[in-house]
C-alpha positions in Angstrom: 107.8 107.2 117.4 106.0 105.8 120.6 104.7 108.7 122.9 106.4 108.9 126.1 104.3 108.2 129.4 104.4 110.5 132.6 105.5 108.8 136.0 101.7 108.5 136.8 101.5 106.5 133.8 99.4 108.9 131.8 100.2 109.7 128.3 102.6 112.5 127.8 100.5 115.2 125.9 103.2 117.4 125.6 105.2 115.1 123.7 102.3 113.8 121.7 101.8 117.5 120.7 105.3 117.8 120.1 105.0 115.0 117.6 101.9 116.1 116.3 103.4 119.5 115.3 106.8 118.0 113.9 104.6 115.7 111.3 102.4 118.8 110.2 105.4 121.0 109.8 107.5 118.2 107.7 104.8 116.8 105.6 102.0 119.8 105.4 103.9 122.8 105.9 107.6 122.3 104.3 106.7 119.9 101.9 103.4 118.2 100.9 103.8 114.7 101.6 100.0 113.5 102.6 101.0 109.7 102.1 103.9 109.8 104.8 101.9 112.3 107.1 99.0 109.7 107.3 100.9 107.1 108.2 102.9 108.8 110.8 99.4 110.2 112.0 97.8 107.2 111.7 100.3 105.8 114.4 100.0 108.5 117.0 95.8 108.0 116.5 96.0 104.2 117.3 98.6 105.0 120.4 95.9 107.7 121.4 92.9 105.1 120.8 94.7 102.4 122.7 95.8 104.6 125.8 92.1 105.9 125.9 90.3 102.7 125.5 92.7 101.1 128.3 92.4 104.0 130.4 88.5 103.9 130.4 88.9 99.7 130.9 91.0 100.2 134.0 88.7 102.7 135.5 85.4 100.6 134.4 84.4 102.9 132.0 84.2 106.0 134.0 85.5 109.4 132.4 87.9 111.3 134.1 87.1 114.6 135.7 87.8 117.5 133.1 91.1 119.1 133.9 93.5 120.9 132.1 95.5 117.5 131.1 92.1 115.8 129.3 91.9 119.4 127.5 95.2 118.9 125.9 94.5 115.2 125.5 91.1 115.8 123.6 92.5 118.6 121.8 95.6 116.5 120.8 93.1 114.1 119.6 91.0 116.4 117.7 93.8 117.5 116.0 94.8 113.7 114.9 91.5 113.4 113.7 91.5 116.8 111.8 94.9 116.1 110.3 93.3 112.3 109.4 90.7 113.9 107.5 92.9 116.0 105.4 95.2 113.3 104.5 92.7 111.0 104.0 90.8 113.3 101.7 93.9 114.2 99.6 95.1 110.8 99.3 91.5 109.1 98.8 91.3 106.3 95.8 88.1 105.0 96.6 84.7 106.0 98.0 85.3 104.5 101.2 88.3 106.8 101.8 86.1 109.7 101.4 83.5 108.4 103.9 86.5 107.7 106.4 87.7 111.0 106.0 84.4 112.6 106.8 84.2 110.2 110.0 87.5 112.0 111.0 86.7 115.1 110.2 83.2 114.8 112.0 85.4 113.6 115.1 87.6 116.3 115.0 85.1 118.9 115.1 83.1 117.1 118.0 85.7 116.3 120.3 87.6 120.0 119.6 87.3 121.6 123.3 86.0 125.0 123.4 88.4 127.2 124.7 88.7 130.8 123.8 92.7 131.1 123.2 94.1 132.7 120.3 95.5 129.1 119.1 92.2 127.4 119.4 90.6 130.0 117.0 93.3 129.8 114.7 92.7 126.1 114.8 89.1 126.5 114.4 89.7 128.8 111.3 92.3 126.5 109.6 89.5 123.6 110.1 86.7 125.8 108.6 88.9 127.0 105.5 90.5 123.5 104.8 87.0 121.6 105.3 85.3 124.1 102.9 87.8 123.7 100.4 88.3 119.7 100.6 84.7 118.4 101.2 82.6 118.1 98.2 79.5 117.1 99.9 78.0 120.2 100.4 75.6 119.5 103.4 78.5 117.5 105.1 80.5 120.8 104.5 78.1 123.2 105.9 77.2 120.9 108.9 80.9 120.5 110.0 81.7 124.5 109.2 78.7 125.4 111.0 79.2 122.8 114.2 82.8 124.8 114.5 81.0 128.2 114.7 78.3 127.1 116.8 78.4 123.8 118.7 81.9 123.5 120.7 81.6 121.4 123.8 83.4 121.5 127.1 85.8 118.9 128.0 83.7 116.5 129.7 81.3 116.4 126.5 84.4 116.3 124.3 85.7 112.8 126.4 82.6 111.3 126.3 82.2 111.8 122.5 85.7 110.4 122.1 85.0 107.5 124.3 81.8 106.6 122.2 83.6 107.0 118.9 86.4 104.4 120.8 83.7 102.1 121.3 82.3 102.1 118.1 85.3 101.8 115.8 87.4 98.9 117.4 89.2 98.9 114.0 90.1 101.9 112.3 
């Protein structure tokens, strides 16, 4: 289930999006099998993390210029973080699992780039609804849902926040 690369050695974000959609369809929409979804999403997230970390290392830590490609990339990273938050919350066995799920949820909200499209707004509404239902900590729930409403970032800021997260979380 490796993510393809383009001729220019970029991660194929269209392939990544298709794989995310397939996992969501198979293990969220068609059947509720969050353990399997979590495993597959974690593999994709690890590939995204490795790719972005390597990209930054090759470019001396300089973030790429905002473009449609990078918008799609951070949007996919946000989706992965969001679905990992859901699968981690629904399968949590230990208190640290809930803390990790909240980290994923926070990352998903922080890096979701602002773009006024119907799909974008549907994702925001889905995130609000799921976080409202699944997150028990009232303050954290209000913070995340409020940020989705008020604090959406541009692509450049989303990439910087993703890079900061990757630098702080070398092992997930």
